[in-house]
C-alpha positions as CSV (number, residue, x, y, z in Angstrom):
1,M,0.0,0.0,0.0
2,R,2.9,2.3,0.8
3,W,4.3,2.0,-2.7
4,L,0.9,2.9,-4.2
5,V,0.9,6.2,-2.2
6,T,4.4,6.9,-3.3
7,A,3.6,6.2,-6.9
8,I,0.6,8.5,-6.9
9,V,2.6,11.3,-5.3
10,V,5.4,11.0,-7.9
11,A,2.8,10.9,-10.7
12,V,1.0,14.0,-9.5
13,A,4.3,15.9,-8.9
14,G,5.6,14.9,-12.3
15,A,2.4,16.2,-14.0
16,G,2.7,19.5,-12.2
17,C,6.3,20.0,-13.3
18,G,5.7,20.1,-17.0
19,G,5.6,16.3,-17.3
20,A,2.5,16.4,-19.5
21,R,3.0,17.9,-23.0
22,P,0.3,19.2,-25.2
23,L,-0.7,17.1,-28.1
24,P,0.6,18.3,-31.5
25,E,-1.8,20.1,-33.7
26,P,-2.7,17.9,-36.8
27,R,-1.5,19.4,-40.1
28,A,-4.3,20.0,-42.5
29,Y,-5.2,21.3,-46.0
30,L,-8.1,23.2,-47.4
31,V,-10.9,21.0,-48.7
32,R,-11.4,23.2,-51.8
33,A,-10.3,26.6,-53.0
34,T,-13.1,29.2,-52.7
35,P,-13.0,33.0,-52.8
36,E,-13.8,32.9,-49.0
37,S,-10.9,30.5,-48.2
38,H,-8.4,32.4,-50.4
39,E,-9.4,35.7,-48.7
40,A,-9.1,34.1,-45.2
41,V,-5.6,33.0,-45.9
42,S,-4.7,36.3,-47.5
43,R,-6.1,38.2,-44.6
44,A,-4.2,36.1,-42.1
45,V,-0.9,36.5,-44.0
46,R,-1.4,40.3,-44.3
47,E,-2.0,40.5,-40.5
48,A,0.9,38.2,-39.7
49,L,3.4,40.2,-41.8
50,A,1.8,43.6,-41.3
51,V,1.5,44.4,-45.0
52,P,-1.5,45.7,-47.0
53,H,-1.3,43.3,-49.9
54,V,-0.1,39.7,-50.6
55,T,-0.3,37.7,-53.8
56,L,-1.1,34.0,-53.3
57,P,-2.0,31.3,-55.8
58,P,-5.7,30.6,-56.0
59,D,-5.3,27.1,-54.8
60,V,-3.1,27.9,-51.8
61,L,-3.1,25.1,-49.1
62,T,-5.3,22.8,-51.1
63,Q,-2.5,20.4,-52.2
64,Q,-0.3,20.6,-49.2
65,S,-0.4,21.9,-45.6
66,S,2.3,24.6,-45.9
67,F,3.6,27.3,-48.1
68,E,6.3,29.9,-48.3
69,I,5.8,33.5,-49.2
70,G,8.6,35.7,-50.6
71,R,9.2,39.4,-50.8
72,D,8.1,39.4,-54.4
73,Q,4.6,38.3,-53.2
74,L,4.2,41.3,-50.9
75,G,3.1,44.7,-52.1
76,G,2.5,48.1,-50.9
77,G,4.5,47.9,-47.8
78,N,7.7,49.5,-46.6
79,P,10.6,47.3,-47.8
80,A,12.8,48.1,-44.8
81,P,11.1,45.6,-42.4
82,L,11.4,43.0,-45.1
83,M,15.2,43.0,-44.8
84,G,14.8,41.5,-41.3
85,G,15.9,44.8,-39.7
86,H,15.5,45.5,-36.0
87,D,12.2,43.6,-35.4
88,P,12.8,39.9,-34.9
89,G,9.2,39.1,-35.9
90,A,9.5,41.0,-39.1
91,P,9.5,39.0,-42.3
92,G,12.8,38.1,-43.9
93,L,13.4,37.0,-47.5
94,T,10.8,34.2,-47.1
95,E,8.2,33.3,-44.5
96,R,6.8,29.9,-44.0
97,F,3.2,29.1,-42.9
98,H,1.4,25.9,-42.2
99,L,-2.2,24.9,-41.7
100,V,-3.6,22.9,-38.8
101,K,-7.0,21.9,-37.7
102,V,-8.0,22.5,-34.1
103,E,-11.4,21.1,-33.3
104,E,-13.5,22.6,-36.2
105,H,-11.2,25.5,-36.8
106,C,-8.7,25.9,-39.6
107,I,-5.7,27.7,-38.2
108,L,-2.8,29.2,-40.1
109,V,0.4,29.2,-38.2
110,R,3.4,31.4,-38.9
111,D,6.4,29.1,-38.4
112,R,8.9,31.8,-37.3
113,T,6.7,33.2,-34.4
114,D,4.2,30.3,-33.9
115,H,1.4,32.8,-34.0
116,H,-2.0,31.3,-34.9
117,Y,-4.6,32.9,-37.1
118,D,-8.2,31.5,-37.4
119,L,-9.2,31.2,-41.1
120,I,-12.9,32.2,-40.8
121,G,-14.8,31.0,-43.9
122,A,-12.4,28.1,-44.7
123,T,-13.0,24.4,-44.5
124,C,-10.1,22.0,-43.9
125,Q,-9.3,18.4,-43.0
126,P,-6.3,16.8,-41.4
127,E,-3.6,15.4,-43.7
């Protein structure tokens, strides 16, 4: 009986000290390209990179769960932050994003910062 109490105390202490890790978010892709899903991805990328315009392919995230965006796909912004200047979160030469599904939500994740952006109006499924 004494060993059972010791085992329970060790298990509870281990769980409180970061022993349990969150489950990884399943990678996903968009079920189909629609104007709404394209706008949702574009809006999330514009917000993530703080730029007024991005150019993305019409079928972005429908064939794979990630994509990269380069400086040539950004428009209308100040090019200084694009050089990776003083802001560590500022976009560099390329930025990588991936799509995950969390419950019923399609979430775009900026790889460099791990910031999550909900893609309202998009439908996705796990890979």
